[in-house]
Residue, then its C-alpha position, 0 to 999 in steps of 0.5 A: m200862133l200854133t201850138k200842140y194843140d192845133q196839129g191834128l185837132d181840126k173842127c169836123q162835123a163830129n166834133f163842131q155843128p154851128l150852134t143854133p135853138l132849132h135844134f131844141l125843138k127836135r130834142a124836146a119832140d124826142v124826149f117830151p113827146e106827149r108832154a104838152a107844148v102850147i096851150y090856147q084856149d081849146r087848142r093844146y099841142t104835145w112837143r110832138q105835134y108842135a114840132q110836126r106843124c113846125e117842120a110843116l110849115a118849114r116845108a110847105l113854106i120852101a114848097a111856095g118858092i121861099e129861099r135861104g136869106d128870104t124874109v118871111s114876115i108875120l103880124a099876129p097876136n101871141v097866137p098858136e101860129m105865131l110860136e110854130a113861125h119861130f122854128g119853122v121860118p128859121l128852119s126853111g132857111a128864111v128870116l122870120n120878122s114878127i110885125n108889131i101888131r100895134l102899128d098903122a099901115p104906114a109903117i108896117a109898109f115901110i117894114l115890108q118894103h125894107s125887108e123884101t118880104r117875100l111872104l107875110l103870116v097874117d092873122t085874120q084881125f089884122a086883115a085890113v092895114a095889111r092889105e093897105a100896108v102891102r099896096q104901100s109896100g109895091r111889093e108883090i108879096q103872097v098873103v097867109d091867112i091866120i084863122d082864129p075864131s076869137s079875133g072877131c075878123d072874118e076877112r081875108l087878104g090871102a089866097i090860102d089859110y093857114d092850116a090848108f098851107l100847111e098840108t101843101a108840104a111834101p114830106d121828103t122836104a129837107l129842112r135847112y139848118p143853118a150852115d153858119e150860126w152866123d146866118a141870121i134868125a130873126l129881123n126885128y124893128t125897133s120903134g123908129t121914134t126919131g124916124n124910119p125904124k131900124g132893122v135889128v138882125y139876130h143871128h142863130r148864136g145868139a138866139y140859141l146863146n140868150a134862149l139858154g140864158q134867159s132859162i137860167n135867169a128865169e130858175m127854169p132848169g128842172s121846174n116843168p116850167v109853164y109860161l103864160w105868154t103876156l110878153p108880145l112875140f113881135h118884141c125881142n122874139g119873146w126875149c127868145f122865149a119861145w125858144a126857150m121853151a122848147a129847151m126846156g121842154g115847157t109849155s107855152i100859154c097863149l093869151r090873145k089879149v094880156m087883161a088881168g082876168d086872163i091873167y089870172a084865169a089862166i093862172e088858176a086853170h094851167g097852174v103858170t109858174h113864169f111869165g115875162c112883161a113890162p111894168t104896165v102888166l104888174d099894174f094890171l095883176v093889183d088893180g085886178t086881182p080877184a076877190s078869190w084870189v089866194k097866194p100860190a104856195r109857189p111863187i110865181r116868176i116874172m120877169c120884168a123889164g123897161a122903166s124900173p118898176p115903183t117899189a110900192v108897186l113891187r110891194k104890192v106883187s110880192a104880196l100877191g105871190f108873185s117873186l120879181l125878178h127886174v132884167y133889162g135888155m135892148t132889141e139890139m142885143h137879143g133882148v136882156n143882158t143884165l138881171c138884179q140877181l138876187q142876193p140873200e143878204w138883201r133881206e138883212e136890210g128891211e123891207d125898203g132896202f131889200f125893194a131898192h135893191l130888187s129895182r135895180q136893173g143889176v149884173r151881166s147876164v151868165v151868158m153877157e161877157d161884157m158890161v161897163v159903165v163910162d163916163p165920156s172919156f170912157a173910164p169906167v165910172p166910180r162905184d159910188g151909186h152916184t156918178m152916172g156914166e154910159v151903159m155898154f156891151r160887148g159880146n155874144l148876144a150883140m146883133k150883127g148890125y142893122l139891116k141896109n143901115p152900115e151907118a148906123t151900125a158902126e155907130a152903134f157898135a164904135g169902139g168894139w162896144y154896143h153903145s145902149g145910150d143910156l146912163a146908169v150908176v154903178h153900186g158899191d156891189g157892182y149892181i147898175e141902176i140906170k137913172d136915165r137915157a143920155k138924151d133925157i138928162i135934164i141939166s138945171g143951173g149945171e147939176n144934174i137931174s135924172s128924170l127917172e129918179v123924180e118919175e120914181v117919186l112921182y109914181t109913190h103918190p096914190a093919185i098917180q097913173t102914169a108920169a113922165v119928167v121932161a125939161v123945159p127952157d127957163a130964163k134962170w136955170g138954162e132948163v127945168p123939170c116939168a112933170l107931165l101927169e096923167l092920174k088915176p081915174q078916180f082922182a081925175g080933177a082932186l089934184s092940183a099942181e100945188e099940191v104935187i110940186r109940195y109932195c115932191r119938194e118933201r122928198l127930193p132936193g129943190f132944184k130936182t122938183p119939177r117946177h111945172i106940173v101939166f096935166e095931160t094924156l101921154p102921147r105913147t108909141a105903138t108899142g106903149k112907150l112914151q115919147k120922150f122928144v115928144l113929151r118935151k114939145l108939149a111941155a113946152a108949148a104948154v109952159s109957153s102958153r101960161t107964161 
């Protein structure tokens, strides 16, 4: 129905422009021209220089024949060229596909073929695997080599290197901003643990909103942030922080490898204020703390996502001078959707209560419109901290869908919500706490057991490095928990299954205590994730061989 507010009040260029994070680049160059934008070893670019390089990449891609809607892929670690691609590729009108550097040739070949990649930027460290992937893809792909002396590799795949490619740009070529904010900006492939990976398509609107949302989540505005790239840029486009740093006019510190010594050295050299990571990096920080480390006067902000960090690790990281923000999200939602928003009254509950709150996934972010936790009938679960339901989202951060996969897209968005597949409880304050994946819940004698709850207890044991709990068949109970464990090197062979079971029994109800213990090196995906479906087979085989 039209109202008086619709009459003669139309959209025009003066009052409506498509939302896109690409505009952040020009503003940063205008407002902070001499401020450092990117630092990597002995390379340093100001915002003016960085913007010029990004625009040169866009114009070089256009000169190379890249059209709107083409796919440009990149296979590189967190080096400056990877950051530049996040602006340069979409400014050419193309869609950026950042490929996981840990994948093998067949997996990369599938991505190149499925995405119809036209041009591939490759760090020379990955030239060999890229060469085989391009061959297996069967596509004619132009390759540009990224040369980094630190790679330790001289093998070349392309006919031109990156810096020479930038020089092919015609300075008068018009940049291609999106005609519609719903246009695709990036393509991210899921890890594909149950088959071929799915291509998640991001849009300019979602990237714009989450870049600003991440800036707010991390408390960056007004702080002159210095962001350390411990988070892979191939993972959800670095949770949109590549674009967020332009919005903030901050400084990105690139790391080719993520090691404790390099993290602490970068903090000391550059005054790092923020970084994002998986819980494994927290272990690096604790185990690799240098003897010279002095707790900073201003806590360093860490955004951590993935499995809930054990409270023992949270305590140690906090004592070192890091302020941890627990966040949660998924590739299909532009990265991060919830945060454990700190409440002052938590500190009144003592250290145990405070860290118990801090380990939860929290509440929706300021740019996430709707989140619910529902039972199988789609009714919201009670806020009792006990009843589990599936977490669902709805809002502007949702992907466009899965590339060339309408069936999977329809399934993911069934009923007008994105179905995460994660099971959570809702506490009295409305904060959610992930308990398990829907497919990983253990049902023993009719009782639901959260594998994550059991893993949390196992992680408190000083000898355990990695724990995974899965279901194994049981004649009496249907299925029971089995714990697969990797021990810390100094404890190898020093812990028995009986000791582990006794330790858990003192901290868990009997039906939740693992009935079986397997000491094993745990298989992981190329992104370092544990594969529960593989672990279930491994556990079942191990238990069967014993009985």
